N, C-alpha and C positions, 0 to 999 in steps of 0.2 A: 326740196321744199319750196314753197311759194315765196315770192317777193313780199316782205313785211308790208309793203306800201300797196300791194295788189291783192286784195282779198278774193282772189279767184284760185281755187284749188287746182291740182294737176288736171283733173277732169273738169272741163268748163262747166260752170254752174249756171243755173237760172234762178231768178229772184221770184218773189211771190206773184209778181205781175207778168213774169215771163220775159222781162226786159233785162238789160244789163244792170250790174250792181249800181251804176251811176244813176239809173232810173229811180231806185229806192231812195238814194240821197237827195234827189231833186225834190222829193215830196217832203223833205224835212226843211223847217224854217231855218234861215241863215243864223248860225250860232246856237241853235236849239240842241238840247242834249240828245244822245242817241235813244235813251229810254226815259220816258216822263210818266210817272204814275200819279194820277190825280184823284184824291178822295175815294180810294178803292175800298169798297165794302163787300164782304162775302158772308152770306148766312146760309146755313143748312137746316132744312126742315127736319123736325123730329116730333115724336109723340108728345114730348114735353114742351115744345115750342121751338122758336127759331134760335139756333145756335149762331150767335154773331161772331164768327171766328176772326173776322178782320173788320174793325170798326171805323174805317175811314183814314187810310194812310196816303201820304203823298211823298214822293222822293223823285230824284233824278239821278241818272248814271251817264257820265260822259264817255265818249269812246277812248279806250286805252286806260281807264281808271277802274278801281275796285271799290265797290260798296260792300261793307260787312253789315249784315243784319244779325243781331244777337238777341238772346232772350231764352227764358225757360221753355221747356216743352209745353205745348199748348198756347203759346203766345201769338201764334198766327204766322210765324215766319215762313213755314213750308207752304201753307195754304196760299198765302199771297203770291208766292212765286209759281206754284202750280197753276194758279188762275191765269197768270201771264201766258202759260203754255196751253191754256184751254183744257186742262186736265180735271178741272172741278165742274165742268158743265154737265148739268143733269136737270130733270124736271123739278127736283126738290131744292135746287140751289138758286139762291137769290144773289145776283151780282150787280153792283152799281158802281159808277165812276167811269174813269177813262184810263187806258193804258196805251200811251202813244209810242210806237216804235218807228223811228224815222218818219214821224208825222202821220202814221197809219194806226188807227184805234184797233188794237187786237181784240177788244171785247166785242166789237161789232162785226168782225170778220166771220164769214161762214166756216163750217168745219173743213170744207175743201180748201178755202183760202188759207186758213190757219195751218193746215197740214203742209202746205208748200213752205211756210216760214219755219215751222217747228222742225228742228233737226238740221236745217239749212242755215238760216240766218240767226236763230236763237236755239241754242242747245242746252241740255240740263244733265248734270251728273247727279244721279240719284243717291240717296243716302246708304242703301244697302246693295252693294254690287252683286252679292250672291243671288238675291232675289230679283235683281233687275236684268241679269243675264239669263237667257233661256238654257236650261241644263241640257237639253237634247241637241243643241246646235253647236257647231264649232264656233270658236271665237271669230275667226275670219269671216265666216258666213254671216254673222250678225253685223259686223262692220261693213261688209259688202252690200248687204241689204239696204243700210242707210245711205250709202254713197250712190247706189243706183236708183234709189227712190227719188233722188233730187238731181241727177246728172245723167245725160244720154251718153253712157259709156258702156263697154263690153264688161263681161264678168272678169276677164283677164286684167283689164285696166283697173277695175275696182279692187281686185285682190292685190295688185301691185300697190295701190293706194293704202290698203289696210296693212300691208307688210311695212310700208314707209311710216305709217302713223305708230305702229307698234315699236318700230325702232326709235322713233322720236320720243316716246314716253319712257324708254329705257328697258323694254322688254328684251332679254338676251335671246339671240338666235331667232329673230322675228320671222325669218323665212320658213322655219320649221314650226315654231309655237303658233303660227297663224292657224294651223290645222288642229290645235288642241281644244279640249272642251273646258268649260269653266272650272270643273272640280279638279282639274289638273294644275290650277293656279293657286297661289296663296292669296290671302286677303289683300295684301298690298299690290300684288300683281293684278288682281281682278279690278281693284280701283284704277290702276293704270290703264287697263283695257277700257274702262268706262270713260276716262278721259280721252283716250284715243278715238273712241266711237263718237264722243261729243264733238271733238275737234276735226273729224274726217272732212267736213265740208267747210272748214274755216269760218265758223259762225262769227258774226259781229258782236254777239252777246252771249256769254256763257254763265249759266246759273248753276252754282255748286252747292248742293244741299249736304251739309255735313260730309264733306269729301274725305275727311280723315277719321271719322268715327270708327272705333274699335281697332285702330291701327296702332302699333307700338310707336314710341316717340321717334325712333330713327327712321322708320318708314314714313311717318307723318311729315317729318322735316323734308324728306326726299320728295313727297307729293307736293308740298307747298312750294319748294324750290322749283319743281317742274312747271307748276302753273305759272309762277312768276317769270320763268324764262320764255314759256310760250306766249305770255301776254306781251312781253317786250318784242318778240319775234314777229307776232301776228297783229298786234295792235288791238286784241280783243278786250272788250269791256267785260267785267266779272261782277256778278252778285254772289257774295259769299255768305251762305246761311250757316250759322253755328251758334252753339251755346257757350263756346270756349272763347273768352276774350283774348287768351294768349294767341290763338290762331290769327285773329284779325289784327292784332298788334303787329304781326309780322308781314301781313299781306295787304291790309286795306289801306285806301286813302281817306275814306270817310266811313263813319259808323252810324247806324241807326239802331237804337235800343228799343225793343218791342216788349210790351207787357199787356196782356189781356186784349190782344187785337189791335193795340194802338201803338204808335211811336211815341215814347215818353222823352226821348233825348236823341238829338242828332247833331253830330259835330265832326270835324276832321280828327283822324285818329290821334294826332298829337294833343289837340285840345281836350279830347274826351279823357285821355289818360292822365293829363297833367292837371286839368281842372274840371272834373265830373261835377254835374250840378243836380242831378236827380237822385232821390234816396234809394231808388231801385238800382241805379248804376253803382252807387256806393256799395250796396249789398253784394252785387256781382263781383266787384273789384276786391271786396273783403274776403270772398270765398275762394280766391286763387292764391297760390304761394308766392311770396316775394322774397327776393334774395337780399334786399336792402334792410330787412328787419331781423331781429334776433330769432334763433331757431325755435325758441320756446313760445313765440307768439302764435296763439292758435288761430286756425281758420274759423271764420264765423259765417255759417249759412244764413241765408234770408229767412227769417222766422215765418211761420204760417204757410198757407197754401194759396195758389192762385184762385181767383174767384170763378164761379160757374159763369160760362159765357151765354147762359139762357137768361133772358130778362135782366141784362146788366143795367144798373141805374145810371142816370146821366150825372155821374159823380166820379171823383177820382178813384180809379179801381185799386190803387195801391194803398188807399187810406188804412184799411184794417191791418196791413202788415207794416206800416210805416212807424218806426220808433220816435219820429219827430213830428207826428201829426198834431199833437196837442198844442194849441195856441198858434199854429201855422196855417192849417188848411181852412179854406173857405168853401161854402157850399157850391156845388155845380162842378161840371168838368172843366179843368183848366185848359186853356188854349196852348198850342205848341208855339211859343214865342221866343224871339231872340233874347239872349241873356244880356244884362247890363254890361256894356263895354265890349260885347262880342256878339253882334247881330247874326253872324253865321253859325253861332252855337245856339241851338234851339232847345228848350226844355219845357215840359208840360208840368209845371209845379208852381204853387203860389207862395212858396217860402221866400222870405225876404233875402236879397243877396248877401247881406252881412252875416246872417245866420248860416247860410250855405257855406260861406268862406270859413267861418269858425269850425263848423262841423267837420268839413273835409280836412281841415288842418289836423284836427285831433285824430281822425281815422287814418290819415296819411302817416302820422307818427306812430301808428300801432295801437291807438286807443280803441275802446269798445264803443259801440253805439250809445250805450247808457252814459259813459263819460263824455262823449260828444254832445249828447243832448243836455247834460247838466252844464257843461261849459257854454253852451249857447243859451242857456236860461229857459230851456223847454221843460215843463213839468212831465213827469212820468205818469203812466196810467194810474198807478196806486195813489200818486199825489193828487191827481185830478179827482179820483173817487173819494 
């Protein structure tokens, strides 16, 4: 394996500019994050109008750290990360903002320039390994293709790298299984193959889109432990996309909660789980099992459905589903601002801090949203009517 401090794989690699890896770092400002997303907006043209899948998100990822992006299906998690990889480019797609990777804007790169970065310096583990792996090609051939696309090595050298990576991710007898087809692997093993393929060129940034979806809990734990170990060994930055807060609780350093194409809360993993401040985050936390509550406490799903992303009003998108909106919300889209006493904990909500504290205390003790609203003095819809 490679030296964790030297991001050069066994076959010597080239960067997007054709220079050494140090050349890429030289383009980054001193102290700047590895990845910096600034006001990213992604819209898809349709017969009914523009689908605003991502409505202006900003975040940073430092080298060697993990950012978890969570939210319901349709919140824009995968679209935002696929845009980083250049996978949403089309004549009907409208993309705005900046995505700076080591000081280079990925959105302004040509297709050829981006192809040199994609799979080499930035890699992605896709959500469904069965559909992401070609069924007609051997596992080893698919990894070899990625290695040779970015490195001037022989097929024999690339195959040796493939065997090495399969062994690294825990595939038994990798020298033999490298010649197997995808259907000969279980779901967990295929996911390990996807991780091996993504890490074959020692990327500086790994985007993991639902890497444990449809896996049983034991395999899920193995995959998460594997990614954590590889991050420690290689110093890779990770963007973990998931709807499962339990997954990011184990793996992430920071969490961004997305809803209807926007980030509604962003904080360190400790702060978000101990003092969540957005009603949507409360809803997500209430919908997962907790060991510190009695067994008869029921899980409470978030009521309602996400809004249509066509013609979204310039207003709080969660208002219609929020049980605490009456008497708290003000017209207009709230800004993503630092919370009182915690400037690094940002929330997109106009609810007064004292009400937030009261509501979360009731919810954390196992109370219902209705009980929390009553305790905070918030009238319920039937009372308002």
